[in-house]
Phi, psi and omega in degrees: 000153177279155184305315179298325178293319177295318179299319179295321176298318179296320179294323176297319178296319178300316179295318183297322182273003173075023177288123187289126176198148177242332186231153174239125180254131181209166183269176185295342178301327183258359186278081174237146182307320181297318180292316180297318178292326176297319177298315180296320179296329177288331178121015180247159170265155183239148175229118182208153177280134182268146175275148175275089183233192181274005179296137178259142182242142181265133178210121180054039176083002179241158177252141184221156168280167179299319180299319178294320178297314179298322178295324180289327187247023179293138178284124180243141180302131177085359180238000000 
């Protein structure tokens, strides 16, 4: 099995045995839409570093690349 599939199985076991958790933290190696949605389907929220790839992200009804999203939400002095 691939690592993301094993991680989802482990998360299902954690949920089944009642180990308290609300969020799952992971690195960019696991940050794929399928994996993130799998975490959400199990019942957890996810926190992960995103890869700079060709994946498009939806925000306020529009789609953006990661670079465009970071540019829109960049912290600027005085704002």
